[in-house]
SEVEX-856797 format. One line per 3 residues: number of its first residue (from 1); for each residue x, y, z of C-alpha. Coordinates in pm, 1 decimal. Layout:
// SEVEX-856797
NUM	X:Y:Z | ...
//
This chain:
// SEVEX-856797
1	101.6:1158.6:-1613.3 | 194.4:1068.5:-1971.1 | 368.6:747.4:-1866.1
4	59.3:631.9:-1676.8 | -143.6:676.2:-1995.0 | 68.5:434.0:-2195.5
7	-82.3:95.9:-2275.7 | 245.7:-93.3:-2282.5 | 112.6:-365.9:-2515.6
10	370.4:-344.8:-2797.2 | 557.0:-671.8:-2848.0 | 787.5:-843.7:-3097.7
13	874.7:-1208.4:-3152.6 | 1211.7:-1338.7:-3046.8 | 1376.3:-1640.2:-3207.2
16	1197.2:-1856.7:-2952.8 | 854.5:-1724.1:-3054.2 | 893.5:-1756.5:-3432.5
19	732.7:-2072.9:-3567.8 | 952.1:-2307.4:-3768.9 | 1160.7:-2620.4:-3758.4
22	1481.1:-2656.2:-3563.2 | 1644.4:-2869.1:-3831.9 | 1990.4:-2771.0:-3952.5
25	1944.2:-2668.2:-4319.4 | 2277.0:-2799.4:-4445.6 | 2589.8:-2947.6:-4304.5
28	2844.1:-2735.0:-4126.0 | 3137.2:-2778.2:-4366.4 | 3198.0:-2867.5:-4726.4
31	2924.0:-2668.5:-4905.6 | 3104.2:-2336.8:-4944.9 | 2805.0:-2151.4:-4802.1
34	2770.6:-1968.1:-4475.0 | 2710.5:-2190.8:-4179.7 | 2358.3:-2191.5:-4038.1
37	2205.5:-2373.3:-3745.3 | 1848.2:-2241.1:-3729.3 | 1611.7:-2077.0:-3972.9
40	1476.7:-1859.5:-3689.6 | 1810.5:-1687.7:-3630.1 | 1795.6:-1304.5:-3622.5
43	2060.1:-1300.4:-3898.7 | 1818.2:-1440.3:-4155.0 | 1505.2:-1301.9:-4312.9
46	1194.4:-1406.7:-4125.2 | 1390.2:-1475.0:-3807.4 | 1327.1:-1343.4:-3460.0
49	1394.8:-994.4:-3331.9 | 1677.0:-912.8:-3092.2 | 1604.0:-689.6:-2789.2
52	1266.7:-584.3:-2927.0 | 988.2:-420.9:-2722.5 | 796.0:-645.0:-2484.9
55	472.7:-581.3:-2289.7 | 541.6:-389.6:-1970.6 | 372.8:-160.6:-1719.5
58	491.0:199.7:-1753.7 | 283.5:341.4:-1469.4 | 424.7:451.1:-1137.6
61	280.9:632.0:-837.9 | 404.7:955.3:-686.9 | 351.6:1052.0:-322.8
64	42.7:1259.8:-251.9 | 241.3:1540.1:-86.8 | 468.6:1563.5:-389.5
67	173.2:1592.3:-629.8 | 7.9:1862.3:-421.6 | 333.9:2052.8:-391.2
70	372.6:2046.9:-770.5 | 19.5:2187.3:-812.7 | 95.4:2470.0:-570.9
73	415.0:2556.3:-758.5 | 243.7:2552.8:-1099.3 | -45.2:2771.3:-979.6
76	199.4:3018.5:-825.0 | 395.7:3032.6:-1150.9 | 82.1:3103.1:-1357.6
79	-13.4:3380.3:-1114.4 | 334.4:3534.0:-1127.3 | 328.5:3533.3:-1508.5
82	-15.0:3698.0:-1515.1 | -176.2:3404.3:-1696.5 | -428.2:3323.3:-1421.2
85	-771.4:3484.2:-1462.8 | -1035.1:3463.5:-1187.9 | -1405.8:3514.5:-1259.7
88	-1714.3:3501.7:-1039.6 | -1893.6:3213.3:-1210.2 | -1965.6:3053.2:-1547.2
91	-2332.1:3137.7:-1590.6 | -2458.2:3012.2:-1926.2 | -2831.8:2985.4:-1979.8
94	-2786.4:2705.1:-2228.5 | -2525.7:2515.5:-2431.9 | -2436.3:2777.7:-2692.6
97	-2087.0:2803.3:-2844.2 | -2139.4:3160.6:-2965.7 | -2190.1:3290.7:-2611.4
100	-1879.7:3106.1:-2496.5 | -1663.4:3254.9:-2773.9 | -1784.6:3605.6:-2692.7
103	-1697.4:3559.2:-2324.5 | -1353.2:3421.9:-2407.7 | -1285.8:3702.7:-2656.1
106	-1376.5:3968.2:-2398.3 | -1113.0:3827.1:-2162.8 | -836.5:3868.2:-2422.4
109	-777.7:3499.4:-2485.7 | -772.7:3550.0:-2864.7 | -468.9:3727.0:-3010.1
112	-437.9:3805.0:-3380.8 | -709.1:3552.9:-3462.8 | -508.5:3283.1:-3289.5
115	-659.8:3113.1:-2991.1 | -430.0:3049.2:-2697.0 | -433.8:2720.5:-2510.8
118	-684.5:2776.7:-2231.4 | -766.4:2562.4:-1929.2 | -1100.8:2634.2:-1760.7
121	-1153.6:2513.9:-1402.5 | -1493.3:2515.2:-1231.6 | -1607.2:2378.4:-897.3
124	-1859.3:2128.6:-1032.9 | -1931.9:1963.5:-1366.6 | -2108.7:2251.7:-1544.0
127	-2302.1:2084.6:-1827.0 | -2369.0:2409.2:-2019.0 | -2002.8:2509.1:-1997.0
130	-1881.6:2169.2:-2118.4 | -2125.2:2154.4:-2410.1 | -2050.4:2513.4:-2514.1
133	-1671.3:2466.2:-2520.7 | -1623.4:2110.0:-2644.0 | -1622.6:2220.9:-3011.0
136	-1362.6:2493.4:-2949.9 | -1002.2:2403.8:-3026.4 | -721.4:2447.1:-2773.5
139	-972.6:2461.6:-2486.2 | -1022.5:2215.3:-2202.2 | -1275.8:2221.8:-1917.2
142	-1220.9:2039.2:-1587.4 | -1319.0:2065.9:-1221.9 | -1105.2:2144.6:-919.3
145	-1072.3:1778.0:-821.5 | -961.2:1671.0:-1171.9 | -690.2:1935.7:-1202.7
148	-341.4:1795.6:-1264.3 | 5.8:1934.7:-1319.0 | 24.6:1828.0:-1684.0
151	-278.5:2037.5:-1784.0 | -140.6:2339.2:-1597.9 | 192.4:2320.8:-1780.3
154	46.2:2240.7:-2122.6 | -206.8:2526.5:-2137.4 | -86.7:2885.2:-2149.5
157	-386.9:3050.5:-1982.1 | -580.8:2941.9:-1673.4 | -941.9:3053.4:-1630.3
160	-1079.0:2963.2:-1287.8 | -1390.9:3044.4:-1084.8 | -1399.8:3164.0:-722.5
163	-1577.8:2850.7:-607.0 | -1299.3:2638.0:-756.2 | -1036.8:2850.3:-578.7
166	-1199.4:2784.9:-241.4 | -1198.4:2412.1:-306.6 | -834.3:2419.9:-416.6
169	-737.0:2611.2:-101.6 | -890.9:2341.5:114.1 | -732.2:2069.4:-95.3
172	-378.8:2209.7:-123.9 | -336.6:2391.6:207.0 | -170.8:2154.3:456.2
175	-278.2:2373.0:751.3 | -647.2:2344.7:667.2 | -651.1:1971.5:742.6
178	-494.7:2019.5:1084.8 | -734.3:2308.5:1155.6 | -1031.3:2090.5:1072.2
181	-914.8:1827.5:1315.3 | -870.9:2084.0:1594.8 | -1208.0:2253.3:1540.8
184	-1405.2:1932.9:1545.4 | -1604.6:1890.1:1863.9 | -1457.9:1612.9:2067.9
187	-1719.5:1408.1:2254.1 | -1713.9:1449.6:2631.4 | -1593.7:1143.6:2817.3
190	-1870.6:950.9:2983.9 | -1875.8:968.7:3361.0 | -1827.6:636.9:3528.6
193	-2123.0:530.8:3740.8 | -2011.2:489.7:4097.9 | -2150.7:181.7:4267.5
196	-2266.4:257.3:4622.0 | -2173.8:24.6:4903.7 | -2400.2:-76.1:5191.8
199	-2286.5:218.9:5402.7 | -2355.1:462.3:5116.2 | -1990.1:533.6:5041.6
202	-1850.9:524.2:4687.6 | -1694.8:194.5:4591.0 | -1420.9:366.9:4390.4
205	-1256.3:510.3:4702.3 | -914.6:353.5:4760.1 | -916.3:88.4:5027.3
208	-665.1:118.6:5314.9 | -366.4:-102.5:5268.2 | -319.6:-390.7:5507.7
211	-20.8:-379.2:5737.0 | 253.6:-613.3:5630.2 | 318.8:-902.0:5865.0
214	658.5:-891.9:6039.9 | 904.6:-1128.0:5886.6 | 1039.1:-1411.6:6095.1
217	1373.6:-1344.1:6253.5 | 1645.0:-1489.9:6040.0 | 1883.8:-1554.0:6334.3
220	1672.3:-1829.5:6482.5 | 1754.3:-2155.4:6299.7 | 1459.4:-2359.7:6194.6
223	1428.8:-2697.5:6377.4 | 1510.8:-2990.1:6156.7 | 1262.2:-3267.4:6124.8
226	1361.7:-3597.0:6289.9 | 1425.1:-3878.2:6048.9 | 1182.7:-4163.6:6078.0
229	1341.8:-4495.7:6196.5 | 1370.3:-4757.0:5932.9 | 1137.7:-5050.6:5964.2
232	1297.0:-5358.8:6115.9 | 1334.0:-5651.4:5892.4 | 1096.6:-5938.3:5948.2
235	1201.4:-6253.3:6128.0 | 1180.5:-6450.5:5813.1 | 1440.7:-6235.9:5646.4
238	1677.8:-6261.0:5944.7 | 1631.8:-6639.0:5993.7 | 1925.9:-6855.6:5879.7
241	1887.6:-7017.7:5548.8 | 1815.2:-7388.6:5544.2 | 2086.6:-7614.7:5415.1
244	2013.3:-7768.1:5080.5 | 1950.3:-8139.5:5085.7 | 2216.8:-8345.0:4910.0
247	2105.8:-8496.8:4589.5 | 2030.1:-8867.4:4594.6 | 2321.6:-9069.1:4483.6
250	2241.0:-9281.7:4193.5 | 2224.9:-9641.6:4277.2 | 2508.1:-9837.0:4148.6
253	2440.9:-10064.0:3862.3 | 2328.8:-10407.4:3951.6 | 2588.9:-10662.3:4003.3
256	2701.6:-10833.9:3697.9 | 2507.3:-11142.2:3645.2
//
């Protein structure tokens, strides 16, 4: 609860965030002074900070069942200690602090002129109750839905109304949720409209199954298909090839003159 209230905005500058030059101020050796490479070093005045705080998110979520279990334990502890006071209702005619102090004093919440830390829980946001108690120290007013474990542990006394107790019982009792689900009226399933056939019988009636055809006997071998005869080659293909004509012999050169 306290961690979730942290802003997480605190930040410091590292040596990379500090403005300044990166020039080496003097040479490494020969001056008699300490060596230095950067003016922004954390070793020097005005330099960056080492491992300083940086912005971060401190919040984290707890499971709902764990939070409700913690509320049940804290309420049981306040009841065992005798620090839980139950009243009928907070009926104030108007916002008046004097009437509130008289009511608180009659309940024994003031001891030796010292006011104890008191947490007041009501079912709804009671405007007269809030206005009457906001000027009183060590007193906090909340409703049953805004109750948390930190307020229960911080305040010594718990002043709660009957209406707030009923709301807390519904909120913290795990059996109440399951009971609500069981008591809810479940809608009746709609009846399917049966389509009538020509003979007047319902169409949803199961149809008789058809008899399976007998399988062919496996012993009888299936007749093989006859292969088709190949087409005979044409006469042209079977005819003998013609002999090639001999090339004409070149005429001999003319007789020498």
